[in-house]
N, C-alpha and C positions, 0 to 999 in steps of 0.2 A: 505493498499501498503506500502512503505518502513518505515510510520510513526510506522506502526503497528507493524514493527518487532522490538524484543528482542532484546538489545544493546548485541556487543560481550563483552563488563564488566560485564553486569547483568549476562549474563547465556551463555557460547560459544558452547554450544550442543543445547540447545533450539535457538539459532540465528542460526545455522545450518540448524536443521529441518524446521522452517519457512521458511528461503530464499528457500530451495528447490520448497517447496509447491505453495509459493505466486508468485516467478518467473516464476511459471509454467513450471517446468523441470520434475517434476515426482512425483508420489502420489502412497499410498499403493496401494495393489489390495485383492480381494477376496480370492486370495488365501495366506494363511499366510505364510510371511517373503518374500514375491514375489515382487516387484513394477512394476509401468506400467512409463515407461520413455514417457513422456509426448511430441509431435511436437517440439518444442522447443529444448527441454534436446536433444528428437533424432538428431534434425539439429546441435547441437553443437558436439554430437557425431558422427555425418556422417564425418564435416570438420575434426576431430581426422583421422578417418579411412583411410579418403583419403590421408593423409598427409603422415599417417604410411605405406600404401599401395605402396604409388608411394616408400616411402624409400625402402622396403623389395625389392620389383621390381629392384629398382637401385643396388640391392647388389646380383641379381642373382637368387632371389627366385619367386616360383609360387605359387598361390593359389589352391587349392584343397579342398576335402570334407570328412567326414568318419563318422560312423555311430554314434548317439547317443547314442547306447547303447551298452554296454559291455557285455560280457561273464564274468559270474560271477569268473569262474576259470581264467583268464586271470591276474586276478588281485593277485590271490594265487601264481603266477609264478618268481614274483619280490618282496620276503617279508619284505623289508624296505619300500617299496612302497605299500605295503597296508596295513602296520600298520598305516601310514601315513594319509592315507585316508579313513580307515577303519571305524570309527565314523562319517563323514560326509556324505554318499552314500546312496544314494532312490535305493530303489530295487523294481524292476516289478515281481511280482510274477506267474502273470493269464493274461489272452491274451483276455477275454471275459465276459461283462455285460450281468444279464435275468432280467426279469420284476419280480419282488418281488412275494410274496403268495398273497397279499391285490390287487396287482395289480395298485400300487399307485407310483412305484418309480421301483430303481433299485438296484440288488446289484450283488456283485461279484459269478461270476459262479463259486463253487466247483469244476466242470469238466473241467474247462479249466485252471489248473496247468501248468505252464511252467515246462518243465522238467529240463531247470538249470534257477535258475534265472539270470535276466536282470540288471545291473547296471546300470542305470542314468549319464550321463559323469559327472565324476568330472574333470578329464584330460585326454587327450588322448594316452599318450602313450603308453599303453599295446596294445589296437585296432590299432595301427598306424604300431609297430614294427611288429605284426599277418601280417601286409599287406605285408611290405616293403620284409618279408620272401619269399613273390612271386615275389619281385621287382629285387630282389638283387641275382647276382650269381655271378659275374666276379668284376673285379676292372675297367671295362668300364663302369658299370652301378653306379659307385658313381663320383663325390657326387650326395644326393639326395637332394634338398635345397624345403621343401614345407610348407606351411604355412596354415591356415584354421581362416575365421571367424567364430566363434559358440559361443553357449550358451551353461554354465555349470550348473550343480544341485552340490551346497555342502550345507547340512541339517544344516543352522546354525542354533542357538537358539536364539540370540540376534543379532537383524540387525538393520540396520540405512542404509537408501538411499542414493546408490552408494557406499556408503564406505564398507559395507557386507550384502547382502541378497542372499536368498537360492538359485535365479539365479541370476545369469548374464551374460553378455556379454562381449567377448572377443577377442582376434588371441592370436594362440597359433603355434608356428614354430617349426617343428621336421624335423632334418637333419641328412643326415648317411655320415658319410666319411671316407677315407680308413686307417687314418692315427690320432692317438692321437693329432700330433699338429696341424691338419686340424682341428680339432673336436673344441681343446682351441680357436684356433685362432677364428674360427666362435663364440664360448661363446662370445668371448671380442667384436667381430664387431657388435653383436647383442647389448650387453650392450652399446657400442657407440653411436647405431643409437637411443638407445631410451635416452641415456642422452641427443644429440642433439635436440631430439624432445622438450624432456621434456624444456630446454632452450630456443630455440629458438623459438619455437611455441608456446609453453604454458606459456612461463615466469616464469618457476619455478625451480630455483637453488636447484641443486641436488647433491651428494657426489656418486662418484663411489667407490663401494666396495666388496667386498667379504664376503658370510654369517659366521657365526662359526659352527658346526659342529650340535651343537642340533637346529641353524636358518635354515639350508639348507633343499632344496626341497626335502621329501623324493625318494632317489632312485639316487640321484645324488651325485658323488664325489666331486662337488665345485658349489657353486652359488654362480652368481654375483647378483649384484643389483642395483637401484639408490634410492638414500634417500632423501627424503625434509621435511622439518621442516615446521610444520602450523601455523598459527598466534595464537594458544593457546600453542604454543613450544612443541608440540608432534608430534613425526617422522611417516609419512607413507610412506609405502614400493610403489615406483611407479611403478615398475617394476623388472624383474626378466630374467635371461639368467643362465641356469643350461650347466655345461657340465657334459653328465651323463656316459660317459667314457663306457664302452660294456656291463655294467650291463642288459639292454634290449635287446642288441643282445644276449647275452648269454642265457635271459629267454628264448628266442622265436625263436634260434636257427636261427639265421642272420648271414649267414656266406659268405665268397669271396673268391673266387680264386685269389692270388694276382698275381704280374708282374713275379713274380718267380714261378707262380705253386704252390706256398703252401697258403693252408685254415686259414682263418685269420678269427676273430672278426668285425665287423663292430664297430665304433665308433660314439657318439650319442651328440648331444645336445638337447635341448628344451629351449622355450624362448619366454615368454607372457606380455602383459598389458590388462588390463579391462577397465569397466566402471566407475572402483575406480578410476581413472585419474578422472573424473568428481569431484568425492569429492574433491580432489588435487586441482583442477583448481579452486571450491568456495572458498574453506577454505585460500590459500595463497594470492586471493585479494582483493576479498570483504568486502565490509566494511557494517558500521550499515544502508548507504542507498538501499543495495541491491547487486547484481553482478557487480562484475568490469571482463569484458571478456578481454583477448589479442585482439588485432583488426586480429592476423593471424586466429584465431579461431572464431571469431564472425560469427553467422548467416548470420549478418547484421552490415556490417563495420560502415554504416552512415543511418542515419535516417532525413531526412526533413519536417521540420512538416512546414506547414503555418499558415499564420494568419492573418485571413480578416474580416471585416463585411458585403462587399456586394458580389455579385456574379460576379459583374466586376471585382473587386479588385483580387476574389478567381480565376477567367479565365486570368490573368496577370500573378497572382505568380505561376500558372501551366505553363505558357509560357515558362517565367523565370528557372523555375527547372528542366523542360523537355530536356532543353539544359545544366544544369546544370548536373542533371544524366547522360544524354549521353558521358559529358565529363568525367565524374569519371567512367562509366564502360566500358570507352576506355582505362584507365587506370588501370582497373582489380579491382577496388574497387565494392563490394556488399554493393549498397545503395537500401535505401526504403524510398517512400513517401506516409504521410499517408494526406492524404486529407480526410478520414475520418469524415464527419460533425455530428455523433451521439457525438463524445465525444470534451470536449474542449480543447485547445492547455498547458493549466496547468494539466491537467489530461493524456495526451499525454507525459509530461515532465516528471514528477512521474513514468510513466510506463517506458520508457526507460531507465529511471536510474535504477530501479528496475532489469531491465532485461540485464544491464548491457553494452546496445550498447554504441561502444567507443566515437565516436564526434554525436553529434547533431546540425545540422544549423535547425535556426527560419529565419523565410523571412515573413516581415509585410507591410500593407502599405506604414509608414514612410522609409523601407529598400528600397519598388519600386522608393521612389522620391529618395533616396541617392546612391542608385546603392551600398547597402549594404546588409549584410545578419549578421545576430547574430552566432556564433560559439561555441558550449558547450564541452569542452573535459568532460567524464565518471571519470576516473581514480583523476583530482585533484579538479572537479566541477568549472572549471576557466572557464569562460566566456569570449566572445571577440566579438567586431563586426568587420568585414571586410569589404575591396571593393570585388565586385564580379568580379573584375577584377584579374586572377590567383586565385582564390577562389581555382581551381581545384587542383594546384600544392600546395598549401597551407594546403589544406585536408589529400592530400598525407603525407606530410613533420608531418604533426601532425598524423597521423598513426602511422607511423614509430616512433614518439617520445613517444608514449603513450605505443607502445610493449617494449620499450627501457627503458622507467620510472617505467614501474609496475614491470620491473625482476630486475631494481635495487634496487626497494625498500624492494623486498623478500629477496634480497641478503644483504643488509643490517640488515634485520630481523635477516637472520638468522646468519650473523658475530655476531653480540652484543649478541645472545642467544648460542655463542657456548666459553664453556669453560673448562679449562684445570683442571684436579681435582687431587689431590695425596693425599689422604686419607678417606678412607671409614667414617668416623666422618664427613668430607667437603662433600663427594658425597651424605648422607643421607639426608644434608642441602641442597645442591645445586639442587638436584630431584625434590624438592617439587617449585623450581620454572619454573623447565620445560626446555626446550633445549636440547640441544646436550651436553654429557661432555663427554671431550676425557682423556680417562683414559687406566691405565696401568693393563691388564690382561695378569695371570698366563697360559692361555690356555688351562682350563680344563672347561668339562662340568660341574663339581659338585659346582665351583665357581660361574659360569654363571645362574647354577640354584637356588642357596642359593641367590644372588643378589637378581635376580624375586621375589624369595619369598617373601624376604625383603622388597624388595622397589617397585615392582611392574615395576621395568625397563630391560629391554632386551639389549642386545647387537645387535645394528642395522645394523651394518659392518665393517668390518676391513678396514680400506681406500686406495686403492690402492695408492694412491697418498698422504697419509697422513705421518704423523711424524715416523719415523723408528727409533728414537735411542730407545734403551733397557732402560728398568728399572725395577720395583719393582712394583707387583701385589699389587694395592690398599685395597681389601680384605686379602690377604693370605700373602701378605708381600712375594712370588717367583718370581722367575724369571720372566721377560716378556719380549718378542721380540718386542713390539709397542703400541703405543696407539691404543685403540679402540674408537668405538660410542657407548655410552650407551645411552639408552632415553627410556621414556615412548611413548608408540604408538598407530596407531589404527588398 
């Protein structure tokens, strides 16, 4: 259980890999680079989906679904886009198998070669904009605010569960607008939706910013992002929202007649988050005892464990628990009663600590006599004995406190590990310590690439709310408009 976990201080990467497996979140599959998301891990992802989907619909978006396969020719229409994804694409070349000559297996039927190869979806801009051509003719057809929940394939060579796999789950929004202003407003709106979700549901503090030209999405004019800091000081891109301009509309001839009767090209955005958020959740909050889950996303917010010696005690405890559970459920709390008699209470305590259940309640024979229960909170591991009178309100307040506490803990860590750097020598020293380095940069891709080659650090974002004071680039000494965030990243 948790005692078998490698500590974060000893080997952070190994701690993460072990925790994902031991907490029953996911495992490697028989397909190289792909993962099996286990029921407990998928339950957390479902909570994320539900909250995000509600937010999307509150902002006027609707769900649709587009094909998994994309004709190869589609990717050739937007040059920057195809260049960005070409090395990651999985390609379908045939549509049939046949029994081999020995009769003991199957081979690809050479007669079943496709006239045009199909790309397994790495992202859906091309297939969606080829579809939007049929949907959009007049300004009355705009805006289109579509989202889809789907899987994508990007052929990664080095994989890690949730963080980087050949196939992963995500949502991708694709919107079409009559004006540049509407599209830019949409891209920023969705960035704010992601930031709100990350901070208020995942309890992960994020920096909102825009990517440098070198880091932006292939085919976008601007890529907005939220960047989070993990407990090892590395950055993780937690979500992106792209202003695509008219690039895809022009590539796929998506035009409309405006109110003045003139033909215009449509303006576009796309935006998405993926199961990579699971990695962010784990690495931001968890500890050497296992997962620490924010109550708003925990599949079980409260688990109740009975401690008894006789069947009579068990039945009496169950009666108390049933009333407590009814009261908690009436307040919207997700609660589980674990009266499985094949496992001892101590085993259950360790199991639920490992799985990050925010609050644990234990009720034993002495508690029955005293009208009390023991409450343990997962974030601080603190325990207290409380009266059963008013315990529902106590637990609801405690869940709210846990949510706030783990956010504040993560925020303090980020603040303590965000530093201003004013020279390249200082930069090379500080980057080894991890964290976010606020530096002046001359705005050129050449400088960014040289810094990356020498230090493995990249510009995570140009903060939207950052210090706008001009300065001089730490690398070239040339003028800089504002400080940007450099960090090593996942």
